[in-house]
N, C-alpha and C positions, 0 to 999 in steps of 0.2 A: 608701672604695669597698669594697663587699662582694663577695667572691669568689662566683661562682655555685655552687661546690661546698660552701660553708659555709652553714649555716642557723643563725640566731640565735634561740633560744627562751628567754625568761625571762632574758636577759642571759648565757646560756651558749652558747658556740659549739660546734657539733658538726660534725666534718669529714665524716662519712659517715652521714647520717641514714637511708639505706636499710637499713643493718644492723639497725636497730631495728624493721623491718617484717617480720613472719614470712612474709607472702605473697611478698615479694621473695626471701627465702632459700629458700622452698619451690620457687619458680619456677626458681631457679638450680641446684637439686639434680641434675637430669638432666645438665646441662652439667658439673658437678663430677665426677659419676660417669664421664662419658665421658672427661674429661681424666685422671682417676685411672687408668682402664683403659688409656688410651694410654701413660701413663708406665710402668705395670706391664708392658705388652707390650714396650715398648722395653727395659726392664730385663732381661726374659727373653731378648730377641734379643741384647743386648750380652753377656749371660752365655754364651749358646750360642756366639757368635763367639769369645769369650775361651777357652772350653773347646776348641773346634776349633783355634784358633790355637796353644794350648799343646800340643795333641796332635800336631800336625804340625810344631811347633817353628819357626814362621815369624811374620811380622808381616802384618797385614791392614790396608790403607790406612795404612801406616806407623805403626801402633799396636801395641805389644807386648801380650801377653795380660794383663799387669798393668793396663794402661790400660783395656782392655775391661772388666775386673772392676770397676775404679773407676767407669767410666761406668755400669755396671750398678747399682752401689750408689747412685750419684747419682740415677739414674732411679727406683729404688725409694723413695728418700727424698723425691723430688719428688712422688711419688704420695700421700704421707701427708696433706698438708693438703687435697688434693682429696677424699680419702675422708672426712676429718673433716667437711668442709663438706657432703658428701652425707649423712653420718650425722646431722648437725644438722638438715638439711632433712627427713629421714625422721622424726626425733623430733618436730619441730614439726608436721609433717603428721599424725602420729598423735595429737598433743595436740588439734589442731583437729577431728579426726574424733570425738574423745570428747565434744566440746561439743554 
């Protein structure tokens, strides 16, 4: 029985065939940019909370300043794949505009 997410072409199984379609990637570019921006903003908010928490020498929502800085780093790292997807979408869109 064939899984609905797998497509068999020429005896070769491809798990995600939509990644081979530039139109799909270009269509998702705006969503990736939005999620990347959201992760980036959360990273800034977590860093600000960590700085304020360290300045007044207290915990906020039972997290120490170190934890807030780690959350900030994690949010910034989480934004990287989203922005890479956006950059690929912009690149593919510019390549299609050249044609």
